[in-house]
C-alpha positions in Angstrom: -11.1 -22.8 13.4 -10.5 -19.9 15.7 -8.3 -18.8 18.5 -9.3 -16.0 20.3 -5.7 -14.1 22.1 -6.7 -12.1 24.5 -4.1 -8.8 24.2 -3.7 -5.6 26.9 -5.6 -3.5 25.3 -8.3 -5.4 23.2 -8.3 -8.7 21.1 -6.5 -10.3 18.8 -8.0 -12.7 16.6 -6.1 -15.4 14.8 -8.7 -18.0 12.3 -7.5 -21.3 11.4 -8.5 -23.1 8.6 -7.9 -26.8 8.3 -9.0 -28.8 4.8 -10.6 -32.3 4.4 -7.4 -33.8 4.1 -4.6 -31.9 6.0 -0.4 -32.7 5.0 0.4 -31.2 8.8 1.9 -28.6 6.7 1.0 -25.0 8.2 0.3 -21.6 5.8 0.7 -18.5 7.7 -0.9 -15.7 6.1 0.0 -11.6 5.9 -1.8 -8.7 5.1 -0.9 -5.4 3.2 -1.2 -1.5 4.2 -2.6 -1.2 7.9 -4.1 -4.7 7.8 -1.7 -7.7 9.7 -3.8 -10.0 7.7 -6.7 -11.2 6.1 -9.3 -13.4 6.1 -10.8 -14.0 2.6 -9.7 -15.8 -0.6 -5.8 -15.0 0.2 -5.9 -18.1 2.2 -7.8 -20.5 -0.3 -4.7 -21.8 -2.6 -2.9 -23.0 0.6 -6.8 -25.3 1.9 -6.5 -26.4 -1.6 -2.8 -28.5 -1.1 -3.3 -29.6 2.4 -2.4 -26.5 4.9 -3.8 -25.7 7.5 -4.0 -21.9 6.7 -4.1 -19.0 9.2 -4.6 -15.0 9.7 -4.3 -12.4 12.2 -6.4 -9.1 12.6 -3.6 -7.5 15.0 -6.4 -6.4 16.8 -8.3 -4.8 14.7 -10.6 -5.2 11.7 -9.7 -7.0 9.3 -11.6 -5.6 6.9 -10.5 -1.6 7.4 -7.0 -0.5 5.4 -7.4 2.6 7.4 -5.5 2.8 10.2 -7.9 5.2 11.9 -9.8 3.3 14.3 -7.4 1.8 16.2 -3.9 4.2 16.2 -4.5 6.9 18.7 -6.7 6.6 22.5 -6.8 9.8 22.4 -5.5 13.3 20.6 -1.7 13.4 20.9 -1.9 10.2 22.7 -0.7 6.8 19.9 -2.2 3.1 20.9 1.0 1.6 22.1 -0.3 -1.4 22.2 -1.8 -1.6 18.9 1.2 -0.3 17.2 3.0 -3.3 18.7 0.2 -6.0 17.9 0.5 -4.7 14.2 3.4 -4.2 14.0 5.1 -7.7 15.2 3.7 -9.1 18.2 0.5 -10.8 16.8 2.8 -11.9 13.7 4.2 -14.5 16.1 1.9 -15.6 18.1 0.4 -16.2 14.9 2.7 -18.8 14.1 2.6 -20.5 17.1 -0.6 -21.2 18.0 -1.0 -21.7 14.2 1.2 -24.5 14.7 -0.8 -26.3 17.6 2.7 -10.6 2.7 5.1 -9.7 2.5 6.1 -7.1 4.8 4.7 -9.4 7.7 7.1 -11.9 6.9 9.9 -10.1 6.5 9.6 -9.1 10.0 9.1 -12.7 11.0 12.6 -13.6 9.0 14.4 -11.0 11.1 12.9 -10.6 14.4 11.6 -14.6 15.1 13.9 -16.7 13.2 12.3 -19.7 14.1 8.9 -19.3 13.5 8.5 -21.0 9.8 10.4 -23.2 8.3 10.0 -21.5 5.1 8.5 -17.4 4.0 7.3 -16.1 1.2 7.8 -12.3 1.0 5.9 -10.5 -2.2 6.6 -7.7 -2.5 7.4 -6.7 0.7 7.6 -3.6 2.9 10.8 -2.9 3.7 12.1 0.0 5.5 8.8 1.2 5.7 9.1 4.4 7.8 11.0 5.4 4.6 8.8 4.1 2.4 5.5 5.5 4.0 7.4 9.0 3.2 7.6 7.4 -0.4 4.2 6.5 -0.8 3.8 10.5 0.2 6.8 12.2 -2.0 4.3 12.6 -4.5 2.2 14.4 -2.4 4.6 16.5 -0.6 5.9 17.9 -4.4 2.7 18.8 -5.0 1.8 21.2 -1.6 5.1 22.8 -2.2 3.8 23.6 -6.1 0.5 24.8 -4.7 -0.5 22.5 -8.3 -2.4 19.4 -8.3 -1.9 17.9 -12.3 -4.5 15.4 -13.4 -3.9 11.8 -13.8 -3.8 12.0 -17.3 -1.1 14.0 -17.1 1.1 11.3 -15.2 -0.6 8.9 -17.5 1.0 10.3 -20.7 4.1 11.0 -19.3 4.9 7.4 -18.1 4.2 6.5 -22.0 6.2 8.5 -23.0 8.7 7.3 -20.2 7.7 3.2 -22.0 7.9 4.4 -25.1 11.6 5.6 -24.8 12.8 2.4 -22.6 10.5 -0.6 -24.1 13.2 -1.7 -26.1 16.4 -1.6 -24.1 15.5 -5.0 -22.7 15.8 -5.9 -26.6 12.0 -6.3 -27.6 9.2 -3.7 -27.8 6.4 -5.1 -25.4 5.0 -2.3 -23.1 7.8 -2.8 -20.6 10.4 -2.1 -19.1 12.9 -5.1 -18.3 15.9 -3.1 -17.0 15.3 0.0 -16.0 18.7 0.6 -15.1 19.6 1.6 -18.5 16.7 3.7 -18.4 17.6 7.9 -18.4 14.7 9.1 -20.3 13.7 12.7 -18.5 10.2 14.0 -18.3 11.4 17.5 -19.1 11.6 16.6 -22.7 7.9 16.2 -23.2 6.7 19.5 -21.4 3.9 20.6 -23.6 3.1 17.8 -24.9 0.2 16.7 -25.3 -2.0 14.3 -23.2 -5.1 12.9 -23.4 -7.9 13.9 -20.5 -10.5 13.1 -22.5 -12.7 16.1 -21.0 -10.6 18.8 -22.8 -8.7 19.0 -25.9 -6.3 20.8 -24.4 -4.2 19.7 -21.8 -0.9 19.2 -21.9 2.2 17.7 -19.7 2.9 20.9 -18.0 6.1 21.7 -16.5 4.3 20.5 -12.3 3.7 17.6 -13.5 7.5 16.6 -14.9 8.9 18.7 -11.3 6.4 15.2 -9.7 7.5 12.4 -11.9 10.7 12.7 -11.5 11.5 13.4 -8.2 8.5 10.2 -7.4 11.3 8.2 -9.9 14.9 9.7 -7.8 13.3 8.6 -4.6 13.1 9.9 -1.3 16.0 11.6 1.2 16.8 12.6 4.6 17.2 15.6 6.1 21.3 16.1 4.4 20.0 15.3 1.2 21.0 11.8 0.7 18.9 9.5 -0.8 17.3 7.0 1.7 14.6 5.1 -0.1 14.8 4.2 -4.3 11.8 5.6 -6.2 9.2 4.4 -8.6 10.1 2.7 -11.6 9.3 4.6 -15.0 6.8 2.4 -16.3 4.8 2.2 -12.6 1.7 3.9 -12.7 1.9 7.5 -11.0 -1.9 7.4 -10.0 -1.3 5.1 -7.5 0.6 8.0 -5.5 -0.3 11.3 -7.1 -3.9 10.5 -7.2 -5.3 13.5 -8.0 -8.9 15.1 -7.3 -10.4 17.1 -10.1 -13.2 18.8 -9.1 -14.4 20.3 -12.5 -12.9 19.7 -15.8 -9.4 21.4 -16.1 -9.6 22.4 -12.8 -7.5 20.2 -10.2 -7.3 21.9 -7.1 -7.4 18.9 -4.5 -5.8 15.6 -3.7 -6.8 12.9 -2.1 -3.4 11.6 -1.2 -3.0 7.1 -0.9 -4.1 7.0 3.0 -1.1 4.4 4.2 1.9 7.3 3.8 -0.5 9.6 5.2 -2.1 8.4 7.8 1.3 7.6 9.3 1.8 11.0 9.6 -1.2 12.0 10.4 -1.5 9.8 13.4 2.0 8.5 14.2 3.8 11.5 13.9 1.9 14.2 14.4 -0.6 12.3 16.5 -3.9 13.9 15.8 -6.6 12.5 13.3 -7.7 16.0 11.7 -3.9 17.0 11.1 -3.5 18.8 7.2 -1.1 17.1 5.9 -2.0 18.8 2.9 0.5 21.1 4.7 3.4 18.7 4.0 5.7 20.5 1.8 8.7 18.7 0.4 11.5 20.3 2.3 9.4 19.7 5.2 9.0 15.8 4.0 12.8 14.8 5.3 11.5 16.1 9.2 8.8 14.2 9.7 10.4 11.3 8.4 12.8 11.3 10.8 10.8 11.5 14.0 9.1 8.8 12.6 11.8 6.8 12.4 12.9 8.1 16.0 9.3 6.9 17.5 8.9 4.3 15.5 11.4 2.8 14.3 12.1 -0.7 16.8 8.5 -1.2 16.6 7.1 -1.8 13.3 10.0 -1.2 11.1 11.8 -4.0 9.4 15.4 -3.8 7.9 17.3 -5.4 10.3 20.0 -7.0 7.4 21.7 -9.4 9.5 19.9 -13.0 9.0 22.2 -15.0 10.7 19.9 -16.7 12.8 16.9 -17.4 10.3 20.3 -18.8 8.7 20.9 -21.4 11.2 17.8 -22.2 12.1 17.8 -23.1 8.3 15.0 -21.6 7.2 14.4 -20.9 3.6 13.5 -17.5 2.3 11.4 -17.1 -1.4 10.9 -12.7 -2.3 9.3 -11.5 -5.5 8.4 -7.8 -6.9 6.9 -5.9 -9.2 9.9 -4.3 -11.3 7.1 -1.7 -12.3 5.4 -1.6 -8.6 2.7 1.1 -8.0 3.0 1.0 -4.9 6.5 -0.2 -3.0 9.6 0.0 -5.1 11.2 -2.9 -5.9 14.3 -0.8 -5.3 13.3 -1.4 -1.7 13.9 -4.7 -2.0 16.9 -4.9 -4.3 18.7 -2.2 -1.8 17.8 -4.8 1.5 18.7 -8.0 -0.2 22.8 -5.9 -1.4 22.8 -5.2 2.1 22.1 -8.7 3.3 24.9 -10.3 1.0 27.5 -7.5 2.1 26.7 -9.2 5.0 26.9 -12.9 3.6 28.5 -14.1 0.5 26.3 -16.9 1.0 22.5 -15.5 0.7 21.8 -17.3 -1.3 21.6 -20.4 0.2 18.5 -18.9 2.1 17.7 -16.1 0.5 16.3 -15.3 -3.0 14.6 -12.7 -4.7 13.3 -12.6 -8.0 12.0 -9.6 -9.7 8.6 -8.9 -12.0 9.0 -7.1 -14.9 6.1 -5.0 -15.6 4.6 -6.1 -13.1 3.0 -3.6 -10.5 1.9 -4.3 -6.8 1.3 -8.2 -7.0 -0.8 -8.1 -9.5 -1.6 -6.0 -12.5 0.0 -4.4 -15.3 1.9 -6.2 -19.2 3.7 -7.9 -16.9 3.5 -12.0 -15.3 3.2 -12.7 -11.7 4.1 -16.0 -10.0 1.1 -16.2 -7.6 0.4 -19.9 -8.8 3.1 -22.3 -8.2 5.4 -19.5 -5.7 4.2 -21.9 -2.5 5.7 -25.1 -4.7 9.4 -23.4 -5.0 9.2 -22.7 -1.8 8.0 -26.3 -0.3 11.1 -27.7 -2.3 13.4 -25.6 -1.4 12.4 -26.4 2.4 11.8 -29.9 1.8 14.4 -31.5 -0.4 16.9 -28.7 -0.5 16.3 -27.5 -4.4 16.4 -24.3 -3.9 14.4 -22.1 -7.3 17.0 -21.4 -9.9 14.1 -19.0 -11.8 10.5 -18.7 -10.8 7.8 -19.9 -13.5 5.2 -16.3 -14.2 2.1 -16.2 -16.2 -0.2 -12.7 -16.8 -1.8 -11.4 -20.1 -1.1 -8.6 -22.0 -3.8 -5.8 -21.1 -4.5 -4.5 -23.8 -4.7 -7.2 -26.7 -5.2 -10.8 -24.1 -1.8 -12.5 -25.4 -1.0 -15.0 -22.6 2.6 -14.4 -21.7 4.6 -17.1 -20.1 8.2 -15.7 -17.9 10.9 -17.2 -15.8 11.9 -14.7 -13.6 15.5 -14.0 -12.6 17.3 -14.1 -9.8 18.5 -11.3 -8.4 21.1 -9.8 -9.3 20.4 -11.5 -12.7 18.1 -9.9 -15.4 15.8 -11.5 -18.2 16.6 -10.0 -21.5 15.1 -11.4 -25.2 17.5 -13.6 -27.1 14.9 -13.9 -30.0 11.6 -15.8 -31.2 8.0 -15.7 -29.6 8.0 -12.6 -27.1 5.5 -14.0 -25.2 7.6 -17.2 -24.2 9.7 -17.6 -21.7 12.1 -19.2 -23.9 12.7 -16.7 -25.8 14.7 -14.7 -23.2 17.8 -15.8 -20.8 18.8 -14.7 -17.3 22.3 -12.6 -17.3 24.8 -10.2 -15.3 23.2 -6.6 -15.7 26.3 -5.7 -16.9 26.6 -7.9 -20.1 24.1 -6.1 -21.4 
């Protein structure tokens, strides 16, 4: 069935799918990027298990990743209603009418604490405006340098970082399980070869090291204080560098990943033709501040007070790939630490699991928990059985080895204890300070 709710200036679509044998449970599915929800195979796992599954387009085309079609009513005039629908309003309506990814899940826990009994938030976009700045950070640094190194150089510098830090967790598997122990300096590999295919003369440049170093460090505010963590050393840098090489050995332009670029273009400058290549590393903090001043109250998901969600009996299960190449996993640990600082009993209703080697929700050499997280959440909500670990599986991209790993609840970390490196039984969850 489908429910269509007429908004103030647009139409918000809600689609609800009922299985043949409905178990009375309702499952809401969020989206990603500038999409409030999805109407695709993401609904299928819940339907197979007997759930009514629903999602919402937030008043926008659910297949459209870009905000360009709806962000502006006219040049200089943001469609605030459309942004509110995307930010939170349509998400609450999803829960209301559905009962009759992660940013969406975290918004519901913070702003609508009674909407769902349990929430899974995978790789959530917490503190979203500094995150958007993080997605654009590499671009801003390259704009400052006036250099856009080819992606092969960024891959070479990531490979060097993995080689330097891979075995810090006790096993060589192309995975950096404990990035806090890694102190790799990218400038030590400047001048080393980079396999660029079309040219045997490519080497890692100083510009590449500068961009990588800034990306790994994180985003700072106008006073120079870091406000958002950087990417892990083994996260693919191409997702945010994404240079466009027009000819062999020549990279003069950049194809910035649009989520971060469009925020500054559409919601800060409010100009669909604004040239975001003019945003340098020096100007990025000003743009970030302007974005926070104008839009924090509508789209931000950074309220660490989850007391209402706790009192409503809600359970929040989140997981995040440590090698996430779009949303740094440090955003999740940063938020969890803030919640824990307000409530020592946080693990009674909120648990965060980190997946070593996993990219954004999928991909990479590390395992993902996508097949069983829902069952874990149901057991927690309905039986009070809190998940101590989160089973995950994956496949090594190089040799096809099937991996299993029990993801550890933060702040514990996974450490190899001996045995087959691909088996979950060979690892244990320990305090990071004991490593």
